[in-house]
Each structure stands twice: as C-alpha cells, then as structure tokens.
N, C-alpha and C positions, 0 to 999 in steps of 0.2 A: 563746333562753336556753341551749340545749345548746351553741351556738357560743361564747358567752361563757365558759361553764364549761370548755370544751376549751381556749380560749385562756389561761385562767388557769392551767391545768395545764402549759402548755408549758415554763415555767421549771423545774418539777420534772423534766420529761422531759429538759430540757437538762442538768441536774445528774446525772441518771442516765447520760446519754450520756458526759459528761465522766468520770464514775467508771468507766464500762465501758472507755473508752480507756485510762485509767490502769491498770486491772486487767489489760488485755491486754498493756501494756508490761511489767508484772511477770511475767505468765505466759510470755511468749516466751523470755526467757533460761533459765528453768527448763525449758521445753520443749527448748531446744537442749542443755542439759546431759543431760537424760533421753535424747535421741537419741544422744548420744555413749556413754552407758552401754550402751544396747541394741545399738549397733553394735559395741561391744567384746566383747559376750557374756561379761562378766566380773563377774557379779552377786556371786559368792562372794568376789571379791577386794575388793569395796567395803567401806569402813568403815561403822559403824552409822549415821552421819548421811547418808551417800550412799545407803545402802539405804533409809532412811526416805524420802528425796526420790524415789527410784526407785519405791517402792511407792505413794506419794501421787500421783505423776504418772501411773502406770499406772492407778490407780483413776479419776482424773479424765479421762483421755484415752480409755480403752477403749470407753466408750459412743459416742465420736465418730469414732474411726478404728480400723481393724483392724490397721494397721501404723504405728509411730511415724514412719516416713519420710513419711507423709501429712501430718504436722504442718507440713511445709514449705509447705503451701498458704497459710500465714499467717506472714510473716517481715518483719523490719524494724521501723521506727519511724514517727512521724509525719513525719519528714524524707524518708524514701523507704522504701517497703514493697512487698511482693507479696501480693495478696489473690486466691486462686485462681490463675488463669492470667494475671491482669492486674497490671502493675506501676504503681504510683501514686506520684507525688512531689510535694512541696511546690514551688510555682512558684519559690520562692526558691532551691531546690536546683538547678533548671534554670538559673537566672540565674547562680548561683555557679559551677557547673561549666562553663558555656559561656564565661564570661569568664576563668576560670582557665586553660582550655585553649586559648583563642582559636580555638574551633571550634564548629560547630553540628551536633549530633547529632539528626536528626529523630525517631529512635526514642526517645531519652531525653526529648526535648521533648514527645513525645506522652503521656508518663506524667503530665504536669501538666495534661493536657486537662480532665479532670473537675473538679479544684479550680478551674481557670481559669473554666470555664463556671458552676460553682456561685457563684463570686465575682461574676461579671458579673450573675448572676441575684439573688443574696441579699446581696452585699456582704461585709463582713468577718465572715462567719459562722463561719469556721474559728476565729477568736479566741474566740468565745463558745461554740461547740458542740463543738469537737474538741481544741483545744490543751491538752495535759496540764498545762501550766504554769498555765493559767487556774484549774484546780481548786485548786492550791496558793495562788495569789494571792488567790482569793476567801475561802479559809479564813484566809489571812493578814489580810485585811480584818476579819474577825470577831475575830481575835486583837488587832488594833490597837484595835478598839472596847472590848474587855475591858480592855486596858491603860489606856485613857483613863478608864474607870470607876474604875480603881484610883488615878487621879491621875497617871499617867505622862504627860508632855507629848507630845502627838501633833500634828505640824504638817501642814497641808494647803496646801503651797505650790503655785503654779501657774506653768508655763513655757510657752514657745511650742511648740505642737503640731508646728510644721514642723521641729523639731529632728530628728525621726525620719527625715524625708526626707533630711536632711543626712547622717545615719548610713548610710542605704541607699546613697546616692550615693558617699560616702567609702569605705565598705566595698567597693563594686563597683570603684572606681578602684584601690584597693590590691590587690584581687584581680587586676585586669587587669595591673598593673605587676609584681607579685611572683610571680603564679601560685599564691599561697596562698589557700585558701578561708577567709577571715576571718569571714564572716557567720555560718556555723553555730557558731563559737566563742562568739558573743554573742547567739545566737537561742534564747530560752528553750524552745520545744518541742523543738528539736534537742538542746539541753543535757540536758533531763529524760530523753528517751528514751535518749540515749547513756549517761548516768550511771547510770541504773537497770540497764542491761545490764552496765556495768562493775562495779557493786557486787555483782551477783548471779553473773554468769558468771566474772568475773575477780578478784573480792574486792578491789576498789580503786576509787578515784575519780581524776578528772583535775582540773586546776586550774579547769576550767569550773564545778565544783561550788561553789567559793569565789565565783566571779563570780555565780552564781545566788543564792547565799545573800545576797550584798551587795545584789542587786536587791530581795530580799524585805525586807531591813532598811531599805532606802531607802523602799520602799512603806509600811512600818510607821511610820516616824518623820519622813519628809520630805514625800512626795506619794502620795496614794492611787492605786494602779495606775500609779505614775509611769513605770516602764519601758515598760509597754504604751502609755501615752499619748504619751510624749515621746521614746523612744529605740528602740523595737523596729523593726528593719529589715523584718521580715516584716509587722508591723502597717502599716508605711508602704506596702509593696507591695499588700497586701490593701485598704487604704483607697483607693489609686488605682484598683484594679480595680473597686471597689464605688462609685465616685463616681456613676455613672449606673445603679446597680442598679435592678431592677424591683420587687423586694419590699421595701416600707418600712412602718415603723410611723408611723401618723398619728393626730392627736388629733381627736376629734369634739367640737367646741367647745360644742355644744348641751347636752351632758350633763357637761362638765367643771365641777368645783367649785373649782378653783384650790387644792387642798390641798397641792401641792408634794411629795407623796410620790414621784412619778415622778422629780423632779429629785434628791432626796436619795438614792434607791436606785441611781441610775445610776453604775456603777463608772468610767465614762469621763468623768464631769463634764459630760455633755450636759444640755440643758434641754428635755425633752419638753413641759413646760407652756408653753414659749414657742415650740413648733414648731421647735425647733432640734435637728435630728438630724444632718444632713450625712453626709459620707462616713465619719466615724469610728464611726458606729453599727454594732454587730455583731449587731443583731437578737437580742439575748440574751433578750428578753421579760420581764426583771425588772420593767420599768415597767408592762407589761400586767398582770403578776401582782398588783402592789401597788395598782393603781388601784381605788378603792372604787366608782366609778360606771361602769366599763367604757368609758371614753372613749377608750382607746388600742387600736387595732386595726391588723392588717395590711391593706395595700392594694396593688394592682398599679399602680404609677406610677413613671416614671423620674426624678421630681423631688419634693422636699419641698414641703409647703404653706408659703406665706408666713405670717407671724404673724397669727393670726386674732383676736387680742384676748383679753381675760379670758374665762374659762369662764362660760357662761350660768347655771350653778348656783352660781357664786361670789358672795361678798358685794359685791365691787366692781361687778360687772355688775348684780346685783339692785338695789343701792342707786341706781345711775345711772338705771336704767330705772324705778324706783319714783318718783324725783323727776320724770322725764319724764312719767310718767302723771299724777302729781299736778298738774304744770303744765298739761297738756292739759285735765285736769278743771276747774281753776279758770278756764281761758280759755273753756271751754264755758259755765260758769255765768255769767260776766260778759256773754257775748253774749246 
C-alpha cells in the first residue's frame, strides 16, 4: 500500500523538480548581478532598485555562503552548467559543438556523461523532469483547456513523430556545413534558460523568445505538446537514447478497468491502456498518478509489454468472461 501511495506522489514531486529548476534559472542571473555589485565595492553608488536587489540577495545567500564568490559553485543553464566542481552539459550541446567545430573534445564530451547514462537507464526523463520549457508547456496545456471551456476552438491535430528526427539530422548537417550552432536556437530548454538570463541580467530578449512564444501558441491552438512531440531536436536525441531504457512504466492488466484516464492525461499522446509507451515516453508518471486502480507501475525491463488485451476489471473483459462462464454452466447442465 505504501508503495502505491509513493508512486502516486511521484508526479507531484516531478512538478516540484521542474519548478525548482525554473527558480534556479531565475536565481542565477540575479546572483551574477549581486556578485558584480560586491566585487565593485560600490554599494553607496547604487540606485535604490540596485540597493534593494543587493540587500535581498545578501539576505538570501548569507546563510548559504560566506563569500559571494562561492556562488560560482552553481552556474549556467540546462544547456551547460557547473555544479560544484563538475561541469554537466546536455548531450545535444556536445553534438552541436562537436559538429560545429569539426573536432572532438573528450573533456567536453565527458560533461554529457551523466545525462547520457541517465537517459540510457530511464529514457526521455530530462523532458519530463528537468526541462524548464516543460513546466511552461504543461501550464499552457491547462490554459488551452480553459480556452476550450470558453468556446475557443482548440485543435488536436496529429503529425508524424519522425519529423523531429528530420529536424535533428537537418540541424546537425547545417551545423556541420556552416559552423553555426543552429540547434540551440530552436531547442526550448536552451532558449528558456538563455532568455531568462538576457531578461534579468541584460534587460532584453533575443529573437528566440518570439520563436518560443510561437511554439506555445501552436501547442495551444494546433497540437497538444506539438513541438515536443514532432519537432524538438533534443526530444529526438533523448528518444533515441531511451529506446532500450531499463526503467519503464507497464500496465498490470489484472487490475486495469479500461477507464482510459491514462490515455487522456498523457501529454505525448501515448496509449498506456494499450501498452503502447515506446521510446517517446518520458516517465513523467502522470498516468500512474491518475490511475484509479494502481494498474500502472515502474518495472525494470529493456522492452515494453505487447498488448495484453482489455483490463480484467473492465466491462469488455467482464462481459466476455461472464458469457463464457454462462456457456460452460449450460454445457455442464446438459451433460
């Protein structure tokens, strides 16, 4: 029982994790500004707004560090960051940098080792648990539902999921030929982290903000989580890495009641009730949290289960087996 309760709470913990990542991305540029102020030793020369920021940051950081320089222990974004003494990068950052420079830097490649291993173990989990754009996209999904209730037409078009692999390949080829890193310009987690820094530390935005807003509008009015499903180059790479992941959600058919709540809640349009997870699943646990019979659980296995048929607690299975039992009973009576 405790196991099921814990599993149901995972989706809330995931949302907390996404929120924490987003708050860190907001905190870091403020920390950078604060460090500049302290390095200049010019508190008396600051205007009232700058003094307010200085005082707030000092209050927040003093319990954590004795010297503002120590805030350098955490720097960067989800594209590439430094945590303590370890540098960590998105595998897509390593791919982009390597092809742009036509060189292989083992030290830089090593910074993607942890995300790589985690992806091989748990699949597209970065998309569900870390990506700062995911938090905004999921809030946008709720906004779309609100608009739909108000009578605003919301479409749910479907496209070929393989499109994103074409985007990944095309972006990589353009990077190779031009030397320009195209992929981070259209990669939502890179955009969100970069634009938050620009907005806070540099008082501005780049054109990537417009691109990201357009993806949210498309998600609202055209296809639910459309960019993540069909166009995201990072999602394509993580899906490939997670094709044979070891940690998977599977359905326990004996307690499934075919309510279809898991299918409706899935942001990526997968069909848990039909045992169709595949490499697109990001182990977000939303289907686990909404399942009323606890039929969806994590299992250690490199492959998904084939379709097991209707749930044994569902009407279709119960009706079929009731007829079978009735037939057997009549046969016995005739004998």
